N, C-alpha and C positions, 0 to 999 in steps of 0.2 A: 396581599400576600408578600409584596416586596418588603424586605427587611424582616420578615417573619422567620423564625427558626423552627423547622419541622423535625420532629423526632429527637430534639436536643442536640442535633449535629449538622443539619442542613440549613445553611444561611441562604435564603432566597435573595438573589441579586437583581434579576430583571426578567421580564417576559420576553420569550423569543419565538413564540408561535402558539397555535391552537387550532382546534377543529370543532366539530359539532358536539363531541363527547367530552373533550378535555382541553385544558390549557397547559402549555409547556413553559417552564421557567428554567433559567440558568441559575444554579446554586453552587455554593462552596461547601464541600464536605470538611467540616472543621477537624474531625477525628483523623482523616487520612490526608488532609491538606491537598485536595484536588477538586477540580470543577466537575460538576455532574449536571445532568438534565433531569428535571422532575416533572412528570406528567400528573396533573391534578384533575380529578373527576369534576365535571361541572356540577354546580349546586342542584340543578333540576333533576339529577339522577341519584342523589344521595339517599333518597327515601325509597327507591326501588330495590327491595331486598334481593329479588332474583337477579337483577342486573349486577348488584354489588357482589353477590356470591359468584357469578360467572366471571366478573371482572377480576376478582382475586384468583380464582382458579386458573384462568387463562394466563394471567400475568405470571403466576408461579410456574406454569408450564413453559412459558417463553423464557423464564429465568433459567430453565434447564438447558437451553441452547448455548453452545460455546463454539463460535465460528468467527473467523476474522472478518466476514462480511455481514455479520449480524450485530446490531447494537446490543451490547451486553446489559442485562438487567441486574442491578446490584441489590435492590431492596424493595419491599412492598410494605406499606404501612398505613395506619389510620391515626389521625389526631383529631378528636372531637368528631365533626362531620366532614373532615377533609380526608378523602381517600387518595393516596398518591402512590406512584411508582417511581423509583429512583433508577436512572439508567446512565449509560455511558454518554458523555458529552462529546459530540463530534463538531470540531471547528471547521466549518466550510459552508456549502450551500446545498439545498435540496435540488433534485434533478429537475423539478418543475421550473425553478428559477433559471437554471442553465438552459433549458429548452426555450424559454421565453427570450433569453438574451441572444442566443446564437443558433437556433435551429434553422435548417437541418444540420445535425452534427455530422462529422466525418464518419464514414462507414466503419473504419477500424476502431474508432473511439466508441461508437454505438455498440458494436459487437463486444468490445471489452467490458463495457458497463453491463450489458445484458448477461454476459457470461458470469460475472460476479454475482448478479442477482440470482441467476439460475443455480449457482453453486450454493448460495444461502438457502434457497427453497429446497434443494435436494437434501441438505442437512436437516431442515425443519421437517420435511415429509418423512424422513427416516425416523424422526422422533415423534411421529404422529401429530405434528402441529401443522394446521392449514392456516395460511395467512388471511385469505379472503378479502384483502383490501390492497392488493398490489397496485400502486399508482406512483407517478413521479413525486408526489408530495411526501411519500413515505420512503423515498430513497435519498439518503444523504451521501454527498460526495466530499470527502475530506480534502484538505489542502494538499495532501500527498497523493491524491487521485484514488485512494481506497474507497470502494463503495460499501455503504453500510445500510442494511435494510432494517427499518424500525417498525414499531407497532405490531409485532407478532402477537397474535392472540386477541388483540383488542377488538377488531372488527367482528370476530367470531362471537363476541359476547353481546352483540346488538339484539334487542328483543323488539317486539311489535311496538313498544312505546317509543322507540327511537326512529321509526321509519319515516316520520314526518319532520324530524329535526334537521334543520338546514345544515349541510356540510358533513353529515355523518354517512348514512347509507345513500341518500339521494345524491349527495355531492360526488359520489364515486361511480355513478351510473354509467359514465362514459367508459369505464374499465370493467363493467360487469361481464360475466360469461352468460351465454343464453340460459343455462340452467339456473344461474343466480337470478336472472331477470324473471324466470318462471316462479321463483320462490321454492324450488325443490332443493333437496340436499346437494351441497356442493362438496367437491373433493379436491385432490391434488391437481387434476386437469383444469379446474377453474383458475387456479393460480397461474398455470401455463398460458391460458387464454389471455389473462390480464397482462402477463409479461409480453406476449405477442403485440398487444396494443401499445405498450410502453415503447417497444422497439420500433413499431410503426411510427409513433409520434416523434421519436428521436430522429429517424431517417427522413421524414417528410415535413415535420413541423406542424402536421395536421392530425386531428383525431379521425378515426375511420367512420364514426357515426356521430352526427350532430342533429339536434332537434330543438323545437320550441319549448319543450317541456321534458322533464326526466322520463315521463311515461312514454313519450314518442321516441326517445333515444332507446329505451329498453325494448320497445317493439321492433326497432330496426335491428337490434342484436338478434332478435328471434327470426325476423322475416327477410331482411334485405342483405344483399351482398355489398361489401365495401369496395371502394375503388382500389385497384391493385397499386401497391406502393411505387412500382417502377414507372407508372404513368405520371406520378407526381415528381419522382426523382429518378431520371434515367441512369444516374451513376450507381445505383444500387445493383450489385452483382446478382445474377439469377439465383445463386446458391443462398444468398442472404434473404432474398424475397421468398424462397421456398421455405425457410425457417418460419417466416411470418405467416405464410399461407397455411402451413401445417398446424401451427400452434393456435390459429384463429378459426379452425373449422367449427361449425355450429354443432356438429355431431361429436361428442367427446371421444367416441371410439376411433375417430379418424385423426385425433391429435396425437402428440407424443405419448408413449406409454408412461413415461416418468420424467421428472426433472433431470435425472442423470442422462437419459437418452437425448433430451434437448440440449443439455450442456455439451455432450460429445459432438453434436451437430454444429453448435456455435463455435466450438474450438477448432473445427476443421473447415468451416465454410469459406474462409478467406485463403485457403491454399490455392496455388495457381491452377492445379488440376481440377478444382471444383468450381471456380468462379463463373465459368460459362456452362455449367451443367444444364440439362434440359429442365424445363418447368415441371414442377411436380403436378401429377394429375390425381383426381379423386372421382369416385363413382357418385354421381348426384342421385339422391333418393327420388327425385322428382323428374328424372330424365325420361322423356317420352319413348326413347329408344330402348329403355331397359325392359318395359312390359308392354306388349301389344295384344289387342283383342282380335282374334281371328274368327270371322263369321263361321257358323256351323254349316257343314256340307249336308245338303238334303238330297235324297234319291229322287230322280226324275221319273214320274209315272207316265207311262206311254198310253194308258187308257183312262177313261173317266171313272173315278171311284164310285160315282152314284150309279152310272149305267152298267158298268162291268163288274161291280163288286170289289173294287180296290185291288186287293192282293191277287184275286183271281185273274183280273185283267193283265197284271204283270206276269203272271204265270203263263197266260196264253201267248203273250208277246214272245216269251222265250221258247215255249215248247211247241206251239202250233206251226209247224213247217209243212208246206204242201208235199205230198207224196209224188216223187218223180215217176213219170210214165214215159216210156220210150227214151231212156237216158242216152243211148248211143247216138240217136239222130240229132242231139243237141250239142255234141262235143265240139264239132268244128266251128259252128257259129259262136259258141261261148268262148272259144279260144281267140277268135278274131276280135270279139267284143272286148276281151280282157286286154289284148295288146293295144287296142285303140285307146282304151281308158288309161292305160299306163303311160302312153305317149302324151295324151292330153294332160295328165297329172304332172308329167315332167315339164312340159311346156309352161304350165301354170306356175310351177315352182320357180322356173327361170324368170318369168315375168315378175313374180313377187320379189325375187332377189334383186333384180335390176331396179325395181321400184324402190326397194328398201335402200339400195345404194344411192339412188338419186334423191330420195326424200328422207334426209337426215333430220332427226328431232333437235330442237333447240333446248339449251339448259341455261340456267342463271349462274353467272360467275360468283363463287363464294368469296368472302372477305378473308384474306389470309395474312394481311399485314399484322405485325406484332407476334406472329407465330414462329416457333423454331422451324427451320427448313423441312425437317422430316414430317412434322405435323401439317405443314402447309401442303406438302406433296400428297399426304394421305387424304386431306380434305378435298383437294382438286381431283384426285383419283376417284373418290366417292361420287363426285359430280360428273364424272365421265370426261374429264379434261386432262390434258397432258402438260407437264412442265417442260418448257423448251430448253434444250441443251445447246450451248453452255449457258450457265447462270451468269448474271451480272453481279460480280462481287466487288463491293466498294466499302470503304470505312465510312460509317455514319455515327457521329458522336451521340446521337439521340437513341441509338439502338445497340443492344449488346451483340457480341459476336455470334454469328449463326442464326440471327433472327431476320425475317423478311421485313423490309421497310418500303417496298414498292412492288406493284403488280401492273402488268401491261394493260389489263382490262379492269375497269372499275367494278366495284361490287354491284351485283344484280344485273350486269349487262348480259343480254341474251346472245348466246353464240351457239354454233353447231356443236353437237356432242362430238368429242374427239379432238376439238381444237386445242392449239398450244397456247400456253400462257407464259409470258416472260416474267421471271421473278428477279428482284434485286435483293441481295442478301448482304447484311453487314458483316465485315470481317474485323479482326483485331486491329486496333490502332497501330499504324506504322510507328515503330520505335526509333528514337534518335540514338546515336552512338555517344556514350559518355566520354568526356575527355580524360586524359591522364593527368592527375594533379600531383603526382609524386614530385617532391622537392619544392612545391609551392607552400606558402603559408596558408593558414586557414582563411584569413581575410581575403587573400587573392583568389583562392578557389571559390569562396562564397560569392564574390562579385561575378565571376564567370557563370556560375550556376544560376544566379538570380537573373542575369541577362538572358539565359536560355529559358526562363520561365519557372524555375524551381523556387517555391516560397521559402523564405528564410527559416521559418519554423520547421521545415522538413530537411534542413541541413544540420546534421548532428556532428558535434566534435567529440572524439574519443581520445583522450590523452593516454599515452603509454610510454614506458621507458624504452630507450633504444641506444645501443652503443655504436650503431652504424650511421644513424641519421642525426644531424645536428638538432638541437632543441628548437621547437617552433616550426619545423618543416614536416610536411605530410609524408608518412611512411608508406601507406597504402590506402585503399578506399573500397567501399561497398555501395553500388556495384563496381566490379573491376573495370579498368580501362578498356574501352572498345565494346563493352556490353550494351545491349539495347535497354533503353529506359524511357519512361514517359515523364517529361518534365512537369506535367500538370498534376501528377498523382504520386510520383516516386519520392521516396525518402533516400537521402544520400548520407552515408556515414563516412567521415574523414578521420583516419587514424593519424593523430599528430604526435610527434616525438617530444618527450620531455627530457631528452638526453639520457645519460646513463642512470641506472637505478641508484638512488641515494641510500646512505646508511646513517644511522643515528650516531652522533658524535659521542665517544666514550668520555668518562670522567678520568682525567690524568692527575688530578690533585693528589699529592702525597706520594707519588711514585718517583723512583729514581729515573735518571735519563735513559738508562738501558730498558728499564721496565716500561717507560712511556713509549719508547721506540717500538718495542715488541707489541704493545697494546695497539698502537696505530697500524702496524702491519697486519694484525689480526683483523682489523676493520677496513683493510684495503686503503689506508691513508698513509701519508708520508710525513716523516719528521722534518720540519723546516728549520728555522733559526732556533738557537738555544741562547736565551738571555738570562741575566742574573737579576735577582730581586731580593732585597733584604726583607726578612719576615720575623715577626715575633711568634707567629703561630706554627710555622712549618720549620722543621729542623733542616739544618744545612745539607744541601745536595739533593733535595727533593722538590718536586714541582709545586709552585705556589699558585700558578694560574696558566690558562691556555688561551690562544688567540688564533683566528678570529671567531671561533665557534664555541659556544658553551655546551655543557652536557645535554644530550637529547636533541640537539638541533640537527635537521637533515643536512647531510653533506655528500657531495658527489665523490665517488671513489677517485683516489689519486690526488686529492687536495692536500696541499702542504699545510702543516699545523705548526705554529710557533709555541714554544713552551718557555716558562720562566722558572729557573732553579733558585732555590733559597740559598743565600750566602750567610745565613744565620742572622743574629741580631744586628740591627744597624749600628753604625759607629757611635752614635749618641746614647745607645743603651747603657744602663748602669746596673751591674750586679751588686746587690745590697743585701746584707744580713741584718734583719731586725731582731735584736735580742729582747724577747718578751718575757718579763718576770710574771710568774703566776704563783698563787698561794692557795692552799686548801680552804674550804669553807670554815673549818675549825682546825686549829693546830693539832697535828697528830692524827687527824681523821682523814681517811682515804677519800680523795675527791677526783672525779673524772673531768679532765680538761680537754675540750675539743676546739681546734683552731681552724678557721676558714679564712682564706685570703684571696685578694684579687690584685693583679698587677698588669703590666703591659701585654702579657701573653693572653691568648684565647679571647681577644677583644674585650678584656676587662671582666670576663665572667668569673664567678667564684670558683676557687679550687680548694680541695680538702688538703690541709697540711697534715692532719692526723689527730689522734687522740692519745692522751697520756693520763695515767692514774698516779696522783701524787699525794703525799701526806705532809709535806713541808714546802716552804717557799723555794721555787726553782726558776731558772732562766732558760727559756726555750728559744733556740735560733730559728727564725723564719727567713729562708732565702727567697729573695724577690728579684725581679727584673723591672727596672723603672726606665721611663723615657720622658722627654718633654711632653707635657699635656697628658701623660699617662702615669698618674700617681698610684701608690699602693694603698690598700685598705686591709686591716687585720681585724677580724672579729673573734671574740672569745666566748665560748659557752661553758658553763660550769654545772655539772650534774644535769645536763640536758636543757638548762635554761640559759637564755642569752644574758651575758654579763657586761661586755663592753666592746666598743669598736674604736680602732686607732687609725688615723690617717698618716701615711708615710709620704711626704712630699718629695718629688724628684729633686728640687733645688736644695731642700734641707739635707737629703741624703748625699747629694754631690758635695755640699759644703760641710758635711758631717755635723749638722746642727739639728738632727731629728730629736724632738723632745722625747724623753724616755719615761714610760710609766713608772710610778714609785709606790712602794709600800712603807708602812711605818712599823717595822718590827721592833722588838725590845732589844734585839742585838743585831748587828750587821750580819746578814746571811752570806753564806759563801756561794759564789756562782759554781754551778756544777751541771753537767749534762742531765737532761731529763731521762729518767729511767722509770720502769714500771714500779720498782721498789726502791725509793731513794735511800742512799746510805747514811745520810745525816739530815737532820732537821734544824732549821734556824731557831735560835733561842728567842722566844717571844716574852714580852713583859708579863709577869704573873698578874700585874694589876689589871691588865686589859687584854686578855688573850685574843679577842676577836679582831682588834685593830692593830696589835703589835706594839702597843705603848699607851701611855696616858695622855701625852700631849698631841698625838696624831701627826707629828712632824718627822718621824724617823724616815731615813732614806736608804737606798741601796747604792753601794759604791760602784763606780765605773758606768754601769748601764741603768741602774735604778731597779726598783722592784714594784710589783703590782699590789696596791692597797687591797686588803681583803675585808675592809670594813664597809660601812654603809655607803661611803662616798664612792665606792667601786673604782679606786685608782685615780680619782680626780684631785689628789693632793697637789700642793705646790711643787713645782720642779726646782731642784737644787743642783749644785755642781756635782761632778762625779766623785768627789772626795767626801761627800756626806757632811760638809761644813755648813 
């Protein structure tokens, strides 16, 4: 493929990657002169018509996406048996390479990357596109830090014929959702589950599920719980772990409703008020406490069902009371018997109460380490135990704020019910007070901060203009002086002065001194020295150049600017009039003469002298300015066609020895000013009207005349008297 030209416009340069379904090449778009990435379908799939049809349809769907975090698809095509997709070329690394190089990543960097991925998924889901293969290999990180999600729609096109191809579906099993592993229909929430795994891997450097085979990994997605990320990386805030726990729920109904909801959670999870929030809780479908089986309550029969007839026996127990005889004689004894029984019952109750007080049951101490304090109290209360007050509150770097890190009785220790348990709870890390760096240089402040434990990459320089603080000194800082900060995690921004705000130097060339001064004042600049400078190009009294700043250069307000004013031509300049004889193409016929000349002015560029229409031989004065090493040149055009060029040397002009062009007329022409309609025409020889005579040697007195014959004025030069 390398060196091949696809579609008549994509020149394949090199292979840059590939997977189980396609190979990726870097190519150059000849038509638009830009680099592109081309994904080419592997040859083993080119005869699967259903795959090709879905491949095209999904690629076209992905091409409808337009988002800064989605790799743009430019073109889809086929050439012979080559099926390809042309997409945006991202210069950078994929997320998998970055994780291998330096995982675990910083929390804020991981959340920033996950937020951009989630934003891309939200855009795709709104356009009814499900990615189905979110993994670090499909996430590109550009050199500018921009996240780009690629391969939209490709994984969705996989059929049963690709399930055994290495690197396609099986290769992504570590990022499968449980419903994906079951083989049932997957939707938007499957992408969110995969994104949760990517965030888990960025923050811990590990995958949540590993196994000896893809099948064993898929089963773990369905059956097993993953190790919580905070156990692998205690620096993860609880709010960030909650995002992972919610996105990776096995039950899709317990995940985020949409990518938009997850994005909102990612964008706020690092706010100070959320970092130490309580751990998110879920209802476990298999929790024994959720559903209990209560034994049925059966009636107790007081008589034998066989002997007494079952129901009839119960009826007799209720209804057959003896008939009282001689009721009054039994009143007093019954009263005494009742009082005695009541006293006995009271005494028995007291005995039972005392026994209960003395005979307290034992309970097992539950394990409450790693639980938030409120959850730990609830768990101990359920076991019949009491949390001793006051709590032991200490900072523990291995546990987030508000989480129990020690208990006075180990797990499963048997203690009397109602016993007190002492808990040790982690508090926020004590913060240091940041110094005041105002007036110091950035390097000086950096040395102080690094000595306190702040890494250099977390010390940020922000340059700003200031009229009050000298350039190079610190104006202010964030955090402000005296604020609490953690040197191990905090980022410090130092605002450094660049001095006063600069202005762009205006162009003063061609202005008078007063105009230049007004212009400088307009730009808050000051007119400094005024010097003189001879110039051929700028007229006397106007600025030829400025110093020390050219036009457009940034200049601090109040800077003094020196200008040079033209004194006119230098002393060695020579004003010279070159008398140019011209003749019509034919005697008596109107001919348009155009003269162009160059001299010491305008850097030797051509200048238009003008155009004249003549019908007879005339002399036209061409005024020139000459200087040493700056000779003059005169060019003549006749009726639009180039006729002749004449060199006017400075030394010849100074010595009055400039050779004059000559004509050979039949009679000596009279010099006269050039006019649109000449008043007289020179007499030409009737024998040879085109050349002005038969011998070709006629001259013009004083200045000479231009030959209008075939030699174009290149006749021999003679003296000014025509001898």
